[in-house]
N, C-alpha and C positions, 0 to 999 in steps of 0.2 A: 505493500500499501503507499509507504513512505518512498520507495524506489520508483513506482508509478510517478507519484508529484514531483520528484526529482528529475524524471526523464522529461516530464512536460515544461518544468523551468528550463533544462537546458535546450529543449528545442525553442523555447520562445527566446531565450539568451543567444541562440543564433539568429534568431530573424533580427532581434535589436542589433547585434554586430552587424549585418548587412544593411540595415538600414541607417545605422550610425555613419557607416562608410560612403553610402549613396549621400547622406546630408551633408558630411564634409566633403564632399566631392562636389557637390552644388555651392557650399559655401567658397571653396577655392575658386570658382569661377566667378562667383559673386566678385570676391576680392579682385580678380583681374579685372573685371567690369567696372570698379570702384578705383583703380590706380589708374586704368587708363582714360577714366573720364573724370578724374581728381574729384569723387566724391567720398565725403568724410564716411568714417568706419561705421560709426554708430547712428542707427535710425531710432529714437526713442521712441516715434509713433509707431513704428512697423512693428517694435518689440512688443509693445502694448496690444496691438491690435492681436498680433499672434498668439499671446497670452490669454488675452481676453478669450479669443477662440477655442483654444486647449482647453481653457479653463469650462466652458461651456459644455466642450463634449464629455467631460468626465460625469459617468451618471451615477457612480456613489459619491456622495456629498462628503464622506469620511476622507476621501483621496485626493480631494480639491487642494489641500496644502500640498501635499507630496508630489503633485502634478506641477505645481509651480515651483517647488524647489528643484524639479527636474528641468525644467525650460529655464529657469535662471541659469544653473549649471549649463545647459546645454547653448543658450548664448554665450555665455563666457568661453566656453570652448569653441565656440565657431568664431568669435572674434580674435581668440587667441591664435588661431589657426591661419585667419585672414590676417593676421600682423605679421606672421612667419611668412606668408605666400609674398604678401604685398614688399617686405624686407628684400625677399629673395629677388622678386621684378627689379627692384629698386638696384641691388647689386649688378644684376645681370645689363641694366641700361645704364649702368656707370662704367662697364667694360668694354 
């Protein structure tokens, strides 16, 4: 019984890993667009809109705070990855 539940978690974690990679791949593309068009890294309004939609999508009210934490972390990770991407693009342009 416990093993079955762990297998379910493992399968979900695999899906999350694939989705995480896909999300960061798109974040990298966005960083390139921002760099090329001299657009600022952070868009507070966009983050608020995304957060609001994700929180509305949570069906179990008990999980709302956890979803908010998850997306705050995702925003931070995405920005860190975009900073790294933009730095690499700047370094490449300087060569």
